[in-house]
Each structure stands twice: as structure tokens, then as C-alpha cells.
N, C-alpha and C positions, 0 to 999 in steps of 0.2 A: 470385476465392477469397479469402473474407472470413478474415484471422487469429486468430485466436485471442487475445484481448490484455485481457481485462479480469481483473485480479488485485488483489484487496483483502483486507487484514486485516481479521480478525471479531472483533469485541464484541457481546455480547447483553445489552440492556437490559431489567430484568424490569420493567413499572409494573402497580402496585396500584389495583385500584379502591376508591375511598372511599365510603359510604354516608354523607349529611349530610343533616338540617332542611332542609324548604325555607322558608324566611321569609316570611308573608305579610303586606299592609298593616298589621292592628293589630296588629304587632310579637312576636305569638303565632307559634310554628311548628307546622306540621305533617306530623306523619310522614309517609314516603315511601309508606305503606301507603295512605293515605287521598287522596294528590296522585296526578298524573300519573305512575305509573313511568317511568322513564328505565332501560330495560335495557342494561347496558353491551355494548357490541360486541364480542365476542372480537377479538382481535388477529390478523388475516390474515397468516400467513406466507407470503410471496411463492415462490413456487417456483421453483427454478432451472431454467433450458433444459436440455433435454436434450443431454447432451456436457459439461457442468458436471463439472470435477475438483474434489475435494476432496481439498486436501492432508492435512488430518490423517488421512485415510484411503488417500489415494494418494500420500504425500510424492514417490515417485522418480518420479511422470509431471510433478512441474511443472519445467519447464526451469532448468537453472543459470541463462541469461540472466536468466530474470524474478526470480528470489530475490536475486542479485546486483544486479542495477537496483532491487529493491525497497529493499535495504538500501544504496545508494549515495544512492538520495533521500533516505533517513532520517536518515542522516548529513553531508549538504551542502546549501549553499543560504544564504540571510542568514537569519542568529539572532539571537537577544538572547543575552547574556552569560550568563545563567541558563541558556538552552537548550542553550549550547556547554559549559556546565560537563556539564549533563544527559549530552550526546551523548558526549563525553570516559569519563563513567564508564560510559556502555553499552558503548562501546568496549574499554574495559579488560576489562570482565568477561568481554565477549564474546572477548577475545583472548586472557585469562588462562586460560580453562577454568574447570577445577574448582580451578585453584592461582589464586584471585585475590587475591594478594598481590604489595605491591611486590620483596620482596626474596626471590621465588619464583627458583628457577634457570631454571625453564622458562618465565618471564615475561620477557618485553624491552618495556621501555615506549616504545621508538622503535617499535615495532610501530603503538602508541594514532596517534603522529603519520603513520606510512606511511601509514595506511589512512586517514586524514581526507584525505592532499595525494590520494589516489584520486578519495575524496567531492569532492574541489574540483575535479578535473580532470573528474569526471564531469560535473559542473554546468555547469561552463565551455562543455563542447563539444556536451552533450544541449540544455540551456535553450533554446539558439538552435532547436534544433531544435522545440523543444515550442513556443515563439510560434511557428514559423511552419506547424505543424498545427493551433493553435488559432485562428490567420488564418483559415486554408483551410475548416475547418469553420464558422466563424463567418457567413462569407461565403457558404455552398454550402448549410448545412443549413437545411430537413430534407430537400430532394430533390438530393442530390449527384449528377454526372453521375459516368459509368467515368473520366473523365479526371482527376476531384478525387481518386476511391478510387486510382487508380494512384501519383497525388501524393503523399496521404498513406504506403501502401504504401512508396514509396520513402524516405520519410522514416523509418517505422518500421524500414527494414532498415538504413538509415544509424544508428539509436539501436542499434539490435542488433550492429551491426561496432563500434561504440565500447565497445559493453559487454564483447564477446567479446576485443576487446583489453586491456581493463583488466583482466579476469582474468587471462587470459594473462602478464601482467605481473606479477603478486601473487607468484610465487616468489622474483623478483629484490626485491621490496620488503620483504618480511616476513622473520621468522624461520622457522626451519623449526618449531617449535612453534606459533608463533603463527598459520601459515598453515595449520597441521595443526586448530588450534582455531576457525578461522576456516570453515571447510570443515565441523568437526561442526556447528557453529553454524547455519550453512544448510541443513543436511540434516535436521538434529534439530528444529530451533524455525521457522527462518525458513519452511520450507516447509511444515509442519505447521499453520502458522496464514494459508494464503493459499486461496485457489480459483480456478479457474483456468473464465471462461467463454467462451461464443462471441460474437465482435463485434458487438454491434448499431449498428444505423444510427435514432439520434435525434437529435434539435434539441440545440442547445448547453443545458444546464441540466436535459435529461432524464436517464434514468436510466443512461444507458450514455457519456455525456458528462460525464467529471468529469476537467478537466486537473490534472496537477500531478504525479502520482505512477505509476510504472510499470504497476500495472494499472488505473488510473482515466485514462492520457492516451494512449490508442493508437488 
């Protein structure tokens, strides 16, 4: 049984088509009307497969484990100094909620360090499993056998167990207000920017094979 495992944050880029005169050998320009017209093809929007869950429409249907896993991946892993600053700022805003200031009584700066520590723990444990899954897929795609799928399912289950344990540890690591704000961020922001599609069996490099993030890496 295939697991639903592809979760992505969606950003849409609009592309504009620009008409320009065509330069010919004499150095003069011919208008596109007299040259062979190149009719721009409309960008085809790939339809999501049946069973896709859009977080923007049904955020409650996105599992907590998936949303938290995405958050942990965003804030963890090797980063440049500039990236680390941006991540800390992002966490501060998340943990502070509507009271995004250092001296707000409801905000505890230690929550930032605590959540970063959770992210580091997630990375140390899950990165090992990610590498194993990638190696298995690289060796066996595009024709994985049933035993290969069993191995991948077992690795995925280990990842989910790790995320569940980290989520359960949050009340002991964060302040009451910080935990409340984090949960609000997950439910009202993270889940609404995600979508969940049925897992696909494709070779490495294909549309369903994007190692490195919770939605891209299962």
C-alpha cells in the first residue's frame, strides 16, 4: 500500500511573453507579422492526481507529523551564517505570534534556542534515514521490487516515529505561550501552504523524486 508522502510548499511564478522584431541579414528588422509567427504556447498547468489534498482548502486534512516535519527541515541542517540569522528571525516571529518583540511578557527568547535544538535533533536522526532511502532508490529505480518498497516503508515509519517523539517533547521544551503560538503557526500557516499527493513511483530526478524535504523525500 503506497503512502501519501509528497508535500510541497507552493509558489507560483507568472511568466510574460514579449514580442520582439526579428533581425535579418541586412541589419533591418522585419515585423513579426511578415515573418513566420511564433505563437507562444500557453503554459500548461499540470493537474494534480486524484486524491490530492490542498492545504489551502482543507488544512485540517494535512497530518501534524507532515507539517512539523516540514518545519523541522526548514530550520535544521547545514546553513550559512546569513541563513542562520534568517532562520532565527523566522523562529522568533513564529514563537512570538502577534507579540513579536523582545520585551513582550508572553515572549520567551529561550523558545528560539529550544526549537532550534529540536530541529538539530531532527536533522541528526532523520538525515541518516534520508541517505539510506536515497541510496535504495538510486539503486533500484525505475523498477523497484516489492522488497525495496518494504524497506522504504520501514524507513518512512522510522522517520514518522522520530517526528512524533519530537512533537511530544515540545511541551517540556517550550514555554506555554511559545507552544501555543507554534501550534497556531502550524495549523494556520504551514498547513495552508502545503499540499499532499499520492506517492508516485518514478526514477531519481523525476517529478516524484525530490530528496531533501518531508514532502519531497519519502
